[in-house]
C-alpha positions, 0 to 999 in steps of 0.5 A: 531510901533502900534499907539496909537491913535485908528483907531475908532477916525480916521474913525469917523474924516473920516466919514468912515463907513467900514473896507475896509482900516483899516490897511491903517488907522493904518498906516497912524496913525502911520506915523503921530505919528512918525512925531509928535514925530520927530517934538516936539523932545520926544516920542509920548505919550501913553496916549496923550493930546487932542491937539497931538490927534487931530494933529494925526488925522489931518495929518493921515486924510490928507494923508489919503485923500491925497494920491499923491505926487504931484497934478496939478491945486491944492495947496498942504501942506504937512502938513494941516492947523493947526497942526503946531499950535497944536504941537507948545506948544509940541515942546522942543525949540531949541535956540542953547545956551549952559548954563554954 
């Protein structure tokens, strides 16, 4: 699945000025958009609003910079600070209540 968010935006987010990791950046964006779609309970839109795009950029940039599953002596998180907050307004609420 190709990402809707451009790798040019991700490269700007990361301050990268080379094309050496183009395929890896595209992969990180696609994975970030897939993670977001699962988290909010709906497909990542083609023309995503700014907050969804920002969440995808932050998540992909974090995964690009933190490529190891574990770190010694440092506290890491699977999702960077602020991503959940950016997605909150898009998430389908699940209450367990079924309308009569």
